[in-house]
MARNU-655028 format. One record per residue: residue number from 1; x, y, z of N, C-alpha, C in turn; residue in one letter. Coordinates in steps of 0.2 Angstrom, whole numbers, m for minus. Atoms other than C-alpha are relative to their C-alpha. Example, Ala and Ser with C-alpha at 12.3 -4.5 7.8 and 13.67 -1.06 7.14 Angstrom:
% MARNU-655028
(1 (4 m6 0) (62 m22 39) (4 6 0) A) (2 (m4 m6 m1) (68 m5 36) (m4 5 3) S) 
This chain:
% MARNU-655028
(1 (m3 m4 3) (677 492 517) (m9 m1 m5) M) (2 (4 m1 5) (660 499 506) (1 m2 m5) P) (3 (m2 1 7) (659 494 489) (m4 5 m5) T) (4 (4 m4 5) (653 507 475) (3 m3 m6) V) (5 (0 2 5) (649 500 459) (0 4 m7) S) (6 (2 m7 6) (651 510 442) (0 m3 m5) L) (7 (1 2 8) (647 507 423) (m1 5 m5) I) (8 (3 m3 6) (646 515 407) (m8 m3 m5) R) (9 (6 2 6) (628 514 399) (m2 5 m3) T) (10 (1 m6 2) (621 525 388) (m6 m1 m5) N) (11 (9 2 0) (601 520 385) (m4 m2 5) S) (12 (8 1 m7) (587 518 395) (m5 m7 m4) Y) (13 (5 5 4) (581 504 381) (m3 m5 7) D) (14 (1 3 m6) (572 492 394) (6 m7 0) P) (15 (m6 4 1) (583 475 387) (7 3 4) Q) (16 (m8 m2 0) (601 485 386) (0 2 9) R) (17 (2 m4 m8) (595 494 404) (3 m7 5) L) (18 (0 6 m5) (590 475 412) (9 m3 m1) E) (19 (m7 3 0) (608 470 407) (4 5 3) T) (20 (m4 m6 m5) (618 484 413) (m2 1 6) S) (21 (m1 1 m10) (611 482 430) (2 m5 3) L) (22 (m5 5 m1) (616 466 431) (8 m1 0) E) (23 (m9 m1 m2) (633 468 426) (0 8 5) A) (24 (1 m6 m5) (630 486 439) (1 m8 9) L) (25 (1 2 m8) (625 471 454) (4 m6 1) L) (26 (m4 6 0) (637 459 450) (7 m2 4) E) (27 (m4 1 m6) (649 463 464) (1 m2 5) P) (28 (3 3 m7) (638 458 477) (m5 m8 m2) W) (29 (5 8 0) (631 441 467) (m9 2 m4) G) (30 (8 m1 m1) (615 450 463) (m3 3 1) G) (31 (7 m3 m5) (599 457 468) (m2 m5 5) M) (32 (m1 4 m6) (600 441 479) (0 2 6) T) (33 (m3 m2 m4) (612 448 488) (m3 5 6) A) (34 (3 m7 m4) (600 463 496) (m7 m5 2) F) (35 (5 0 1) (584 455 492) (m2 m9 2) V) (36 (0 8 m2) (575 436 501) (m6 1 m2) K) (37 (5 3 0) (562 428 497) (m7 1 5) P) (38 (4 m3 m5) (545 437 502) (1 7 4) G) (39 (m1 m8 m1) (554 453 508) (m6 6 m5) D) (40 (2 m4 1) (544 468 507) (3 6 m2) R) (41 (m7 m3 0) (555 480 496) (m4 8 m1) V) (42 (1 m8 1) (553 498 495) (6 4 m7) L) (43 (m3 m3 5) (557 507 477) (0 7 1) L) (44 (2 m10 m3) (561 525 483) (2 4 m8) K) (45 (m4 m2 5) (564 536 465) (0 7 2) P) (46 (0 m2 m3) (566 551 465) (m7 4 m6) N) (47 (8 m3 2) (546 561 461) (1 5 2) L) (48 (1 m7 m2) (550 579 461) (m4 1 m1) L) (49 (7 m2 4) (538 586 448) (m2 m5 m6) T) (50 (4 3 5) (526 581 437) (0 7 m8) G) (51 (3 m2 3) (527 597 428) (6 3 m8) S) (52 (m4 0 7) (544 594 416) (2 m6 1) R) (53 (m1 3 4) (544 581 410) (6 m4 m6) P) (54 (m4 1 5) (556 581 397) (6 3 3) A) (55 (m5 m2 m2) (569 589 408) (4 m3 2) K) (56 (m2 6 m5) (575 572 418) (1 4 6) E) (57 (m1 m3 m6) (571 580 433) (m3 m7 5) C) (58 (2 3 m3) (565 564 439) (4 m8 0) V) (59 (m4 5 3) (573 547 439) (m6 m6 m4) T) (60 (3 4 6) (568 535 424) (m4 m4 3) R) (61 (6 4 0) (554 526 424) (0 m10 m2) P) (62 (m4 7 3) (564 510 414) (5 m1 6) E) (63 (m1 1 m5) (574 511 427) (m2 m4 7) L) (64 (3 4 m4) (562 508 441) (m2 m6 0) V) (65 (0 8 2) (555 493 430) (3 m4 2) V) (66 (m5 5 m1) (571 486 429) (3 m2 7) A) (67 (m1 5 m5) (574 486 445) (m5 m3 5) V) (68 (4 5 m4) (558 480 452) (m1 m6 m5) A) (69 (m1 9 1) (558 464 439) (5 m3 4) K) (70 (m4 5 m5) (575 459 448) (m2 m1 7) Q) (71 (3 3 m6) (567 461 463) (m6 m6 1) V) (72 (6 4 1) (551 451 458) (5 m7 m1) I) (73 (m5 5 1) (564 438 452) (1 m2 6) E) (74 (m2 3 m5) (573 437 468) (m4 m2 7) A) (75 (5 2 m5) (557 433 476) (m3 5 5) G) (76 (1 m7 m2) (555 451 484) (m8 3 m3) G) (77 (4 m1 4) (539 458 483) (m2 10 0) K) (78 (0 m7 0) (542 478 477) (m7 5 m1) P) (79 (2 m6 m1) (532 495 479) (4 5 m1) F) (80 (m3 m6 0) (534 512 475) (m1 5 5) L) (81 (0 m6 m3) (535 528 486) (3 4 m2) G) (82 (m4 m5 1) (538 544 487) (m6 5 4) D) (83 (5 m3 m1) (532 559 495) (0 7 m3) S) (84 (m4 m8 7) (534 576 480) (m1 7 7) P) (85 (0 m5 m3) (536 592 489) (m8 2 m3) A) (86 (10 m1 3) (518 596 477) (m2 m5 m4) F) (87 (2 5 3) (508 586 472) (m1 m8 1) G) (88 (m1 5 m4) (504 566 476) (7 m6 m5) S) (89 (m6 5 2) (516 552 471) (m2 m6 m6) A) (90 (1 4 2) (505 545 461) (m1 3 m7) L) (91 (1 m4 2) (501 561 451) (8 3 m3) G) (92 (m7 m3 2) (520 565 447) (3 m7 m5) V) (93 (1 4 3) (522 547 443) (m4 m2 m9) A) (94 (4 0 5) (508 547 431) (2 6 m6) R) (95 (1 m3 4) (514 563 422) (8 1 m3) A) (96 (m8 4 0) (534 555 421) (m2 m6 m6) N) (97 (2 6 2) (525 541 413) (1 m7 0) G) (98 (m2 8 m5) (527 526 427) (m7 m4 m4) Y) (99 (3 7 m2) (510 519 424) (0 m4 m6) L) (100 (0 3 4) (510 513 407) (5 m7 3) P) (101 (m5 4 m1) (527 503 413) (0 m4 6) L) (102 (3 4 m6) (522 499 431) (m6 m5 1) I) (103 (5 5 3) (506 492 425) (1 m8 0) E) (104 (m2 7 3) (513 478 418) (1 m5 6) S) (105 (m3 3 m7) (521 473 435) (m4 m1 4) L) (106 (6 m4 m8) (506 478 448) (3 3 5) N) (107 (m4 m3 m5) (518 487 454) (m2 8 6) L) (108 (2 m7 m5) (509 499 470) (4 6 1) P) (109 (m3 m8 m5) (512 516 474) (m3 2 6) I) (110 (4 m4 m8) (510 522 492) (1 6 0) V) (111 (1 m10 m2) (508 541 497) (2 m1 5) E) (112 (m3 2 m7) (520 540 513) (m5 5 5) F) (113 (4 m5 m8) (511 544 531) (5 0 4) Q) (114 (m7 m3 m5) (522 551 543) (m2 m3 6) G) (115 (0 1 m12) (526 545 562) (9 2 2) K) (116 (m2 m2 m4) (535 552 573) (5 m7 4) R) (117 (m4 6 1) (552 540 576) (4 4 4) Y) (118 (m7 m3 m2) (567 542 589) (5 m1 m4) Q) (119 (m5 2 6) (583 542 581) (6 m1 7) T) (120 (m5 0 m3) (600 539 586) (6 6 0) V) (121 (m2 m7 1) (606 557 582) (0 3 5) S) (122 (3 m7 m5) (610 569 596) (m1 6 m1) E) (123 (4 m7 4) (607 585 585) (m6 m3 m3) G) (124 (6 1 2) (591 576 581) (0 m5 2) F) (125 (3 5 m4) (582 566 593) (m5 m4 m2) D) (126 (7 1 1) (566 564 585) (0 1 m8) H) (127 (2 m4 9) (562 565 564) (m5 m4 0) L) (128 (5 2 4) (545 562 557) (5 m2 m7) R) (129 (m4 5 9) (549 550 542) (m7 m5 m1) L) (130 (6 7 4) (538 536 532) (m2 m7 3) S) (131 (1 4 m4) (531 525 542) (0 m7 m5) Q) (132 (1 7 4) (529 513 525) (9 0 0) E) (133 (m7 3 m1) (549 515 524) (3 m3 6) A) (134 (m2 1 m8) (553 513 542) (m3 m8 0) M) (135 (1 9 m1) (544 494 541) (0 m3 m7) E) (136 (0 3 6) (548 491 522) (7 m6 6) A) (137 (m8 5 m4) (560 475 526) (7 0 m5) D) (138 (m5 m1 4) (571 479 510) (0 10 m3) V) (139 (1 m8 4) (573 500 505) (6 1 m5) I) (140 (m5 m3 7) (581 504 487) (m3 5 m4) I) (141 (1 m9 1) (585 521 485) (4 0 m8) N) (142 (0 m1 7) (583 526 467) (1 8 m1) L) (143 (1 m10 3) (589 545 464) (4 2 m6) P) (144 (m4 m2 6) (594 555 450) (4 4 2) K) (145 (m4 m5 0) (610 565 448) (m3 5 m1) L) (146 (1 m6 3) (605 584 448) (4 4 5) K) (147 (m3 m4 m5) (614 599 453) (m7 4 4) S) (148 (6 m4 m7) (602 610 468) (1 5 0) H) (149 (1 m7 m2) (600 628 469) (2 1 6) A) (150 (0 m3 m8) (601 627 489) (6 m5 2) Q) (151 (m6 6 m5) (613 609 492) (7 1 m8) L) (152 (m5 2 7) (624 611 475) (m3 m6 m3) T) (153 (3 5 4) (620 594 471) (m5 m4 5) L) (154 (6 5 m4) (605 581 476) (3 m10 m3) T) (155 (m4 6 5) (612 562 473) (m4 m4 6) M) (156 (6 5 m3) (607 548 485) (m2 3 10) G) (157 (3 m2 m6) (606 555 503) (m6 6 2) V) (158 (5 m5 0) (595 571 498) (m5 m3 m3) K) (159 (8 2 5) (583 560 487) (m3 m6 7) N) (160 (3 5 m4) (579 550 504) (m2 4 6) L) (161 (5 m6 m5) (571 568 511) (m5 0 m2) F) (162 (7 2 1) (557 560 501) (m3 m4 5) G) (163 (2 6 m4) (555 548 515) (m1 6 7) C) (164 (5 m4 m4) (549 565 526) (m7 2 m3) V) (165 (7 1 6) (531 565 522) (m4 8 2) P) (166 (5 m7 m1) (521 583 518) (2 4 3) G) (167 (0 m6 m3) (521 596 528) (9 0 3) K) (168 (m6 m1 m5) (537 592 537) (5 3 m3) M) (169 (m7 m5 3) (549 597 522) (1 5 1) K) (170 (m1 m10 m3) (543 614 525) (3 2 4) A) (171 (m3 m2 m8) (545 614 544) (9 m1 m1) W) (172 (m6 1 m1) (563 609 541) (4 5 m4) W) (173 (m5 m6 3) (567 622 527) (0 5 7) H) (174 (1 m4 m4) (560 634 540) (6 0 8) L) (175 (m3 3 m7) (568 626 556) (7 1 m1) E) (176 (m5 2 0) (582 622 550) (7 6 m7) A) (177 (m3 m6 10) (585 635 530) (5 7 6) G) (178 (m6 m7 m2) (595 648 542) (7 m3 0) K) (179 (m5 3 0) (609 636 544) (3 m5 m4) D) (180 (0 5 5) (614 626 529) (5 m7 3) V) (181 (m4 5 m4) (627 616 540) (m5 m5 5) N) (182 (6 4 m2) (612 610 550) (m5 m3 m3) R) (183 (5 4 6) (601 606 536) (4 m7 m3) F) (184 (m3 7 5) (613 595 528) (2 m5 5) G) (185 (1 7 m4) (616 584 545) (m6 0 0) E) (186 (6 2 0) (599 583 547) (m1 m3 m6) M) (187 (2 4 8) (596 577 528) (4 m7 2) L) (188 (m6 6 m2) (611 566 535) (m2 m5 4) V) (189 (1 4 m5) (605 559 549) (m8 m3 m1) E) (190 (5 4 5) (588 555 538) (3 m5 m3) T) (191 (m3 5 3) (598 545 528) (1 m5 4) A) (192 (m2 7 m6) (605 535 544) (m7 m2 3) R) (193 (6 4 m3) (588 533 551) (m4 m6 m5) A) (194 (5 6 4) (580 526 535) (5 m6 m4) I) (195 (m4 8 1) (596 516 530) (m2 m5 m7) N) (196 (2 3 4) (594 512 513) (4 m7 m2) P) (197 (m5 6 0) (600 492 509) (4 2 m6) N) (198 (m5 m2 9) (606 498 489) (m2 6 m1) L) (199 (2 m7 3) (606 514 483) (2 m2 m10) T) (200 (1 1 8) (606 514 462) (0 7 m3) I) (201 (0 m8 4) (611 533 455) (m2 m3 m7) L) (202 (1 m2 9) (604 537 438) (1 5 m1) D) (203 (m4 m7 2) (616 547 430) (0 m1 m6) A) (204 (m2 0 11) (614 539 410) (m2 8 0) I) (205 (2 m5 1) (606 556 408) (m1 4 7) I) (206 (2 m3 m6) (607 569 424) (m3 6 m1) G) (207 (6 m4 0) (600 585 426) (5 5 3) H) (208 (m6 m5 m5) (613 602 429) (m1 6 m2) E) (209 (2 m5 m1) (614 618 431) (m5 1 4) G) (210 (1 m2 m8) (602 627 441) (m8 m5 1) N) (211 (5 5 m1) (591 611 447) (m2 2 5) G) (212 (0 5 3) (584 604 454) (m6 m2 m7) P) (213 (6 0 6) (570 607 440) (2 4 m4) S) (214 (m1 m6 2) (576 624 433) (6 m3 m6) G) (215 (m3 m1 7) (589 617 422) (2 m6 m6) G) (216 (m2 2 7) (595 606 409) (1 m7 m1) E) (217 (m3 6 1) (597 588 404) (9 0 m3) P) (218 (m9 0 4) (617 582 402) (0 m7 m2) R) (219 (m2 7 2) (621 566 395) (8 m3 3) E) (220 (m5 5 m1) (634 554 405) (2 m4 m2) L) (221 (m3 7 3) (632 538 402) (0 m4 6) G) (222 (m2 2 m7) (633 533 422) (m4 m5 2) I) (223 (3 5 m4) (626 520 432) (5 0 6) L) (224 (m5 m1 m6) (632 520 450) (m4 m4 6) A) (225 (3 3 m7) (627 509 466) (3 m3 5) A) (226 (m4 m2 m6) (633 507 481) (m5 m4 7) S) (227 (2 2 m6) (628 497 499) (1 5 6) D) (228 (m2 m5 m6) (633 514 508) (m2 7 m6) H) (229 (4 m6 5) (623 527 501) (7 7 1) V) (230 (m6 m5 0) (637 540 509) (6 0 m5) F) (231 (m7 1 6) (652 531 498) (m4 4 m6) S) (232 (3 m2 5) (641 533 484) (m1 7 m1) L) (233 (1 m7 0) (638 551 487) (9 2 m3) D) (234 (m8 m6 0) (656 555 490) (4 0 m6) R) (235 (m2 2 5) (661 545 475) (m2 5 m8) T) (236 (4 m3 4) (649 554 463) (3 7 m1) I) (237 (m2 m6 m1) (656 572 470) (6 0 m5) V) (238 (m5 1 4) (673 566 463) (0 m2 m6) D) (239 (m2 0 9) (669 560 446) (m4 6 m1) I) (240 (2 m6 3) (660 578 445) (4 2 0) L) (241 (m6 m5 m2) (676 586 450) (m5 6 4) Q) (242 (3 m4 m3) (665 596 462) (3 1 9) V) (243 (m3 0 m7) (673 602 478) (m3 m2 4) D) (244 (4 4 m6) (665 592 493) (m1 4 4) S) (245 (3 m4 m5) (665 607 503) (m4 5 1) S) (246 (5 m3 1) (651 614 494) (m7 m3 0) W) (247 (6 3 0) (640 602 496) (m2 m3 8) V) (248 (2 0 m6) (631 601 513) (m1 m7 4) P) (249 (4 7 m4) (625 584 516) (9 m4 0) T) (250 (m8 4 0) (646 578 511) (3 1 7) I) (251 (m7 m4 m7) (653 590 525) (m5 m4 6) V) (252 (3 3 m6) (639 584 538) (3 m6 m1) A) (253 (m2 7 0) (642 566 532) (7 m1 3) A) (254 (m4 3 0) (659 567 535) (3 2 7) Q) (255 (1 m4 m7) (658 579 552) (m2 m8 5) R) (256 (4 4 m6) (647 565 559) (5 m9 m2) L) (257 (m6 7 1) (661 550 553) (m2 m4 m4) G) (258 (4 5 2) (649 542 543) (1 1 m12) L) (259 (0 m1 9) (656 547 523) (11 m1 0) C) (260 (m7 1 2) (673 539 519) (4 4 m4) P) (261 (m5 m2 6) (689 544 509) (m2 m4 m6) E) (262 (2 8 5) (688 535 494) (6 m4 0) L) (263 (m6 5 m2) (705 527 498) (m2 m5 4) T) (264 (4 5 m7) (691 518 512) (m4 m4 m6) D) (265 (4 1 4) (680 514 495) (1 m6 m4) I) (266 (0 3 7) (679 499 484) (0 1 m5) Q) (267 (2 m2 7) (679 500 468) (0 m7 m5) F) (268 (0 7 1) (677 482 461) (m1 2 m10) P) (269 (m2 m2 8) (673 490 441) (3 3 m2) L) (270 (m3 m8 0) (677 506 436) (3 4 4) L) (271 (m1 m4 m7) (684 519 446) (m2 7 m3) T) (272 (3 m8 1) (680 538 449) (4 3 m6) P) (273 (m4 m3 5) (694 543 438) (m1 m2 m9) K) (274 (1 2 7) (690 533 423) (m7 2 m4) E) (275 (5 m3 3) (674 543 422) (m2 6 3) L) (276 (m3 m7 m2) (680 560 428) (m6 4 m6) Q) (277 (4 m4 3) (668 573 421) (2 8 0) V) (278 (m4 m6 m1) (677 590 416) (m3 9 0) S) (279 (6 m5 4) (662 602 414) (m7 1 2) D) (280 (3 0 m2) (649 598 424) (m5 8 2) W) (281 (1 m9 m1) (639 615 427) (m4 0 8) K) (282 (5 m1 m5) (631 619 445) (m3 7 1) L) (283 (3 m3 0) (620 632 449) (4 8 m1) P) (284 (m4 m7 1) (623 650 445) (m1 4 5) D) (285 (m1 m3 m7) (618 656 462) (m4 m4 6) A) (286 (6 5 m5) (611 646 479) (m5 4 1) L) (287 (6 m1 m2) (595 649 484) (m1 m1 9) V) (288 (0 0 m8) (592 652 504) (m6 m6 m1) P) (289 (6 4 2) (585 637 507) (m7 0 5) I) (290 (10 m2 m3) (570 644 520) (m5 3 m6) D) (291 (5 m3 7) (564 651 503) (m1 6 1) F) (292 (2 m7 m3) (562 667 513) (m8 2 m2) G) (293 (7 0 m2) (544 663 516) (m4 4 4) L) (294 (4 m7 m5) (531 678 522) (m2 m3 6) P) (295 (1 0 m7) (527 678 541) (m5 m5 m1) R) (296 (7 4 1) (510 670 538) (1 m8 m1) V) (297 (0 8 2) (515 653 530) (6 m4 4) L) (298 (m4 3 m6) (530 651 544) (m4 m2 5) K) (299 (6 0 m5) (516 654 556) (m3 m6 1) S) (300 (4 6 1) (506 640 548) (5 m6 3) T) (301 (m5 9 1) (520 626 547) (4 2 9) F) (302 (m4 0 m7) (526 631 567) (m7 m3 5) R) (303 (4 5 m3) (508 625 573) (m2 m4 m2) H) (304 (m1 5 0) (511 612 563) (5 m4 6) F) (305 (m7 3 m5) (527 607 571) (m3 m1 8) Y) (306 (3 1 m8) (517 610 589) (m4 m6 0) I) (307 (5 5 3) (505 597 583) (4 m8 m1) R) (308 (m5 5 1) (518 586 578) (4 m2 8) W) (309 (m6 1 m6) (530 586 594) (m4 m5 5) I) (310 (3 1 m4) (513 581 604) (0 m9 m2) K) (311 (1 9 3) (513 562 592) (6 m1 6) E) (312 (m6 3 m1) (521 547 600) (3 m2 m3) P) (313 (m7 0 7) (538 543 596) (1 m9 m1) I) (314 (m4 8 1) (541 525 588) (7 m1 1) A) (315 (m6 3 1) (555 517 590) (1 m5 m5) T) (316 (m2 3 7) (564 507 576) (9 m4 2) Y) (317 (m7 4 m2) (578 493 577) (4 3 m7) T) (318 (m6 m2 6) (592 501 565) (4 m5 m2) Q) (319 (m3 6 3) (600 488 553) (5 m1 1) N) (320 (m7 m2 m3) (618 486 554) (2 0 m7) S) (321 (m2 m1 7) (619 490 534) (7 4 0) N) (322 (m6 m7 0) (629 506 537) (5 2 8) Q) 
């Protein structure tokens, strides 16, 4: 059975956060259950934007640093990476106060480079994914809990769309944007291919309303972790009391047999019922996934796709974490 660890904590104070993180990972025996000496460990936060640093749109740097410290103590070699839709990982990290904290650990930031990978999916037989993620020994997924104007909620699975580099994100919005079910399935297959070893959700302060960046901060006081990203997302939907049929990534994961019911998930600490939120704000209205882009931009991304499909396909060995 997959495990989802849930705790209450209301502070990003570094010392208190480190203590909270130790308690969160205790059901597995700590970070050493995931990281072995010498492992190259990708930390994948949500680095959405640098334009709204006070609105809790990105994973808090304090949490990333606390995780990095535990990785180092376990003998791992952490590095931070993402592929923001706008700007660079370094630029967004700088705007959100990351640099003073991560420089003390000599924690590198990498800009994701894409490579075409064959996958196990019938609907998506190849995906362009971050080479840095696919070649890491361990992936720790660090999403921020947010409402989302296109997908209702963004949690662990959606955060891994950041491992799709550059213009490929825009292509998928166009290619699959007319069919929300297909777009949700693409996100799920991306998450299955990336296959994070550990997901830690930052919900100490979430972002509700017209997210992923147009909403407002919401104090929840929750940290969640799981060795199975689909189970974590299913748990959070229950905590927020959001109908799972409204969340395309949950619907797709259930259809593909990847998302268990709550009765099939172990909760060694708190249970979802003990943390339920009754008034989480969803977006006022959902926005089309394809953004309604002008024809000239659609043509540009089609040409990009034509070049991409001519690239050689790499293979990978999917680990057995999920």
